[in-house]
C-alpha positions in Angstrom: 7.1 -16.0 -36.1 5.5 -14.2 -33.1 3.0 -15.7 -30.8 1.1 -12.4 -30.7 1.3 -9.0 -32.2 -0.7 -6.2 -30.4 -2.1 -3.2 -32.3 -3.5 0.0 -30.7 -2.6 3.0 -28.6 0.4 3.8 -26.4 0.2 6.6 -23.8 2.3 8.2 -21.1 0.2 8.1 -18.0 0.2 10.4 -14.9 -1.9 9.4 -12.0 -3.0 12.3 -9.7 -4.5 11.2 -6.4 -6.3 13.9 -4.4 -8.4 13.6 -1.2 -9.9 17.0 -2.3 -11.8 15.1 -4.9 -15.0 14.3 -3.1 -17.2 11.9 -5.2 -20.9 12.1 -4.8 -23.7 10.0 -6.2 -25.4 11.0 -9.4 -28.0 9.0 -11.4 -26.8 10.7 -14.6 -23.2 9.6 -14.2 -22.0 6.4 -15.9 -20.7 4.9 -12.7 -23.3 6.8 -10.6 -20.4 8.8 -9.0 -19.1 12.2 -10.0 -16.9 15.0 -8.7 -16.4 18.5 -9.8 -13.9 21.4 -9.2 -14.6 25.1 -9.3 -12.7 27.1 -11.9 -10.0 29.3 -10.3 -9.3 26.8 -7.5 -5.9 25.4 -6.7 -6.4 21.7 -5.8 -3.8 19.9 -3.7 -2.5 16.5 -5.0 -1.5 13.8 -2.4 0.2 11.3 -4.7 1.5 11.4 -8.2 2.6 8.3 -10.2 4.0 8.0 -13.7 3.5 4.9 -15.9 2.8 3.8 -19.4 -0.5 2.7 -20.8 -2.7 2.3 -23.9 -4.2 -0.9 -25.3 -1.2 -2.0 -27.4 1.3 -1.7 -24.5 -0.9 -2.9 -21.7 -1.8 -6.1 -23.6 1.7 -6.6 -24.8 2.9 -6.5 -21.2 0.4 -9.2 -20.1 1.4 -11.5 -23.0 5.1 -11.1 -22.4 5.0 -11.2 -18.6 2.2 -13.6 -17.8 2.2 -15.7 -20.9 6.0 -15.6 -21.6 5.1 -15.3 -25.3 7.1 -13.8 -28.1 5.4 -10.5 -28.6 5.6 -7.4 -30.8 3.6 -4.2 -30.7 2.3 -1.9 -33.4 1.6 1.6 -32.2 2.6 5.2 -33.0 4.7 7.5 -30.8 6.0 11.1 -31.0 9.7 11.8 -31.2 9.8 13.0 -27.6 10.8 11.9 -24.1 7.4 10.3 -23.4 7.7 8.2 -26.6 11.2 7.1 -25.5 9.9 6.1 -22.1 7.3 3.9 -23.7 9.8 2.2 -25.9 12.1 1.6 -23.0 9.2 0.1 -21.0 8.3 -2.2 -23.8 11.9 -3.4 -24.2 12.1 -4.1 -20.5 9.2 -6.5 -21.0 11.1 -8.0 -23.9 8.4 -6.8 -26.4 9.7 -6.3 -29.9 9.4 -2.6 -30.9 10.5 -2.9 -34.6 7.0 -2.1 -35.8 6.5 1.0 -33.5 6.1 4.1 -35.6 7.5 7.6 -34.7 5.6 10.7 -35.8 7.8 13.7 -36.6 5.0 16.2 -35.9 2.6 14.9 -33.2 3.5 14.4 -29.6 3.1 11.0 -27.9 -0.4 10.3 -26.4 -0.8 11.4 -22.8 -3.4 10.5 -20.2 -4.0 12.3 -16.9 -5.9 10.0 -14.5 -7.7 11.8 -11.7 -8.7 9.8 -8.6 -9.6 10.5 -5.0 -7.5 7.6 -3.9 -8.2 5.7 -0.7 -11.0 3.1 -1.1 -12.6 4.8 -4.1 -11.2 2.9 -7.1 -13.1 5.1 -9.7 -11.3 7.6 -11.7 -11.7 10.2 -14.5 -9.2 10.1 -17.4 -8.2 13.1 -19.5 -6.7 11.9 -22.8 -4.6 13.6 -25.4 -4.6 11.1 -28.4 -1.6 12.6 -30.1 0.5 10.4 -32.4 -1.3 7.1 -31.4 -4.6 8.4 -32.9 -3.4 7.5 -36.4 -1.2 4.5 -37.0 -0.1 4.8 -40.6 -1.0 1.6 -42.4 1.3 2.4 -45.3 4.3 2.3 -42.9 3.4 -1.2 -41.6 5.6 -3.9 -43.3 2.7 -6.3 -43.8 4.9 -9.1 -45.2 6.9 -9.2 -41.9 3.8 -9.5 -39.7 3.8 -13.2 -39.0 2.0 -14.2 -35.9 -0.4 -16.8 -34.5 -2.6 -14.2 -32.9 -3.3 -10.5 -33.3 -4.7 -8.6 -30.3 -6.3 -5.4 -31.5 -7.5 -2.5 -29.3 -8.9 0.9 -30.3 -7.6 2.2 -33.6 -9.3 5.6 -33.3 -11.9 4.6 -35.9 -9.4 3.8 -38.6 -11.5 1.2 -40.5 -9.1 1.1 -43.4 -6.4 -0.2 -41.1 -8.8 -2.5 -39.3 -9.9 -4.1 -42.6 -6.3 -4.5 -43.7 -5.4 -6.2 -40.4 -8.3 -8.7 -40.6 -7.5 -9.5 -44.2 -3.9 -10.0 -43.4 -4.7 -12.3 -40.5 -6.9 -14.4 -42.7 -4.1 -14.6 -45.3 -1.6 -16.0 -42.8 -4.2 -18.1 -40.9 -3.8 -16.1 -37.7 -6.5 -15.6 -35.0 -7.8 -12.1 -34.0 -9.1 -10.9 -30.7 -10.6 -7.4 -30.9 -11.3 -5.0 -28.0 -12.8 -2.0 -29.9 -12.8 1.6 -28.8 -15.6 4.2 -28.8 -15.0 5.4 -32.4 -15.3 1.8 -33.7 -18.4 1.2 -31.6 -20.0 4.4 -32.9 -20.2 2.8 -36.4 -21.4 -0.8 -35.7 -22.3 -1.7 -39.3 -18.9 -0.6 -40.6 -17.2 -2.4 -37.8 -19.2 -5.6 -38.4 -18.3 -5.6 -42.1 -14.6 -5.2 -41.3 -14.6 -8.1 -38.8 -16.7 -10.7 -40.5 -15.8 -13.5 -41.0 -12.3 -13.1 -39.6 -12.9 -12.4 -35.9 -12.2 -15.1 -33.3 -12.9 -13.2 -30.0 -14.8 -9.9 -29.5 -14.0 -8.4 -26.1 -15.9 -5.4 -24.6 -17.5 -4.2 -21.4 -21.3 -4.0 -20.7 -21.6 -0.3 -21.7 -19.6 -0.9 -24.9 -21.9 -3.8 -25.7 -24.9 -1.6 -25.3 -23.4 1.0 -27.6 -22.6 -1.6 -30.2 -25.9 -3.4 -30.2 -28.3 -0.6 -29.3 -29.7 -2.7 -26.5 -30.1 -1.0 -23.1 -27.3 -2.1 -20.8 -29.9 -3.2 -18.2 -31.2 -5.9 -20.5 -28.5 -8.5 -19.9 -30.2 -11.4 -21.7 -30.9 -9.4 -24.8 -27.5 -7.9 -24.7 -25.7 -11.3 -24.7 -28.0 -12.6 -27.5 -27.5 -9.5 -29.7 -23.8 -9.7 -29.5 -23.8 -12.9 -31.5 -24.7 -10.8 -34.6 -21.2 -9.3 -34.4 -19.0 -12.3 -33.5 -19.2 -16.0 -32.9 -17.3 -15.7 -29.6 -17.8 -12.8 -27.2 -16.4 -11.7 -23.8 -18.4 -9.1 -22.0 -17.0 -7.8 -18.8 -19.4 -6.3 -16.2 -17.1 -4.5 -13.7 -17.3 -5.8 -10.1 -20.2 -8.1 -11.2 -17.9 -10.4 -13.2 -17.8 -11.3 -16.8 -19.6 -13.5 -19.4 -18.3 -15.6 -22.3 -20.8 -16.5 -25.0 -20.1 -18.8 -27.9 -22.6 -19.2 -30.7 -23.6 -22.7 -31.4 -23.0 -23.7 -35.0 -25.4 -26.2 -36.6 -22.5 -27.9 -38.4 -20.5 -28.6 -35.2 -21.0 -28.8 -31.5 -19.2 -26.4 -29.1 -19.6 -28.9 -26.3 -21.8 -28.7 -23.3 -21.9 -25.3 -21.7 -20.4 -25.1 -18.2 -21.4 -21.9 -16.4 -18.7 -20.9 -13.9 -19.9 -19.8 -10.5 -22.9 -18.0 -11.9 -25.4 -16.0 -9.8 -27.4 -15.5 -13.0 -28.2 -19.1 -14.0 -31.7 -18.1 -15.3 -30.1 -15.7 -17.8 -27.6 -18.3 -18.9 -30.2 -21.0 -19.4 -32.3 -18.7 -21.4 -29.6 -18.3 -24.1 -28.3 -21.8 -24.0 -30.5 -23.0 -26.8 -28.3 -21.0 -29.2 -25.2 -20.4 -27.1 -22.8 -22.0 -24.8 -22.7 -19.4 -22.0 -20.2 -19.0 -19.2 -19.8 -16.7 -16.2 -17.0 -15.8 -13.9 -17.3 -13.6 -10.8 -14.8 -10.9 -10.0 -12.1 -11.8 -7.5 -13.7 -9.4 -5.1 -10.8 -7.4 -3.7 -11.3 -3.7 -3.2 -9.7 -1.9 -6.2 -7.2 0.9 -5.7 -7.5 2.2 -9.3 -9.5 0.7 -12.2 -7.3 2.0 -15.0 -6.2 -0.9 -17.2 -8.7 -3.4 -15.8 -10.3 -4.0 -19.2 -7.0 -4.5 -21.0 -5.8 -6.8 -18.3 -9.0 -8.9 -18.5 -9.0 -9.2 -22.3 -5.3 -10.0 -22.6 -5.4 -12.3 -19.6 -8.3 -14.2 -21.2 -6.4 -14.7 -24.5 -3.3 -15.7 -22.5 -5.4 -18.3 -20.6 -7.1 -19.5 -23.8 -3.8 -20.1 -25.6 -2.0 -21.7 -22.6 -5.0 -24.0 -21.8 -5.5 -24.8 -25.5 -9.1 -23.6 -25.6 -10.5 -24.0 -22.1 -12.9 -21.2 -21.4 -13.1 -21.9 -17.7 -9.3 -21.6 -17.4 -9.2 -18.5 -19.6 -11.8 -16.8 -17.6 -10.0 -17.7 -14.3 -6.7 -16.3 -15.6 -8.5 -13.1 -16.9 -10.2 -12.4 -13.6 -7.0 -12.9 -11.6 -5.0 -10.7 -14.0 -7.5 -7.9 -13.9 -7.6 -8.1 -10.1 -3.9 -7.8 -9.8 -3.8 -4.7 -12.0 -6.5 -2.8 -10.0 -4.7 -3.5 -6.7 -2.1 -0.8 -7.4 -1.8 2.4 -9.3 -0.9 1.9 -13.0 -2.4 0.1 -16.0 -0.1 -2.9 -15.9 0.7 -5.6 -13.4 
């Protein structure tokens, strides 16, 4: 019996840091910062770092290192050097790789992370999905998947696999935390039907929440309220502004008194507390060196804290914020 099994992508990452990348402000950019390079130019790189990433491996590393849990990962790699590097990294963290698939035709997923370095923590990621784009559900030995929790990240829009996973979790009375990717979020009704009524925690950032609900990301109160249509328990991260946890109140049982954590937005939290217990945690506040992996670190850190504290949201949020902060203090998607 595993404590947790992670499911999602695995990538070989290369971080390219260049002072020649001069970010400038743009109201059209997602982060209000953008940079561009002219075709034909040769751009110097000041630092280069190799690592491994992807939702399945990043979360597995947190659970194994921080939680000291018994962990296995389900992902798909190519039969190449990059895939072997990922397997070796997982084994070094004592993550069971028996469920990792090897694709005989596609290469291992690869990500090139471009960053100006210095005090600008933002980055642009070029991703080749490769083998991890399609985990083959027929190759998963479902009868051997025995765990207390499943932590699911992006599955490339594979709703057949997603539905099978949720049904299997229900069958063995396991809990599921889900951090969906863009292709799952682009089909909210299909995603909702796959999750209900099996999902325990839905974890996503503010932009993803807006995409899922159709509510503008500037409308925080409406966003938090609308998320309850998709899951009874939701974590919404908000970058350097912190994160929110919202638990739907059930008429048949009490979730206890809501205890906002260090909130600068108490008016918003009060406005949803008739129907929800709402919590907030600020970010730790350290200047990030690179933001890659912050979301995975927060989500898996939260689940680690939730399990270790036996259901304390305050403690889970505290662990999540610290874990995410530790990841962004260095180059790489893992602590």
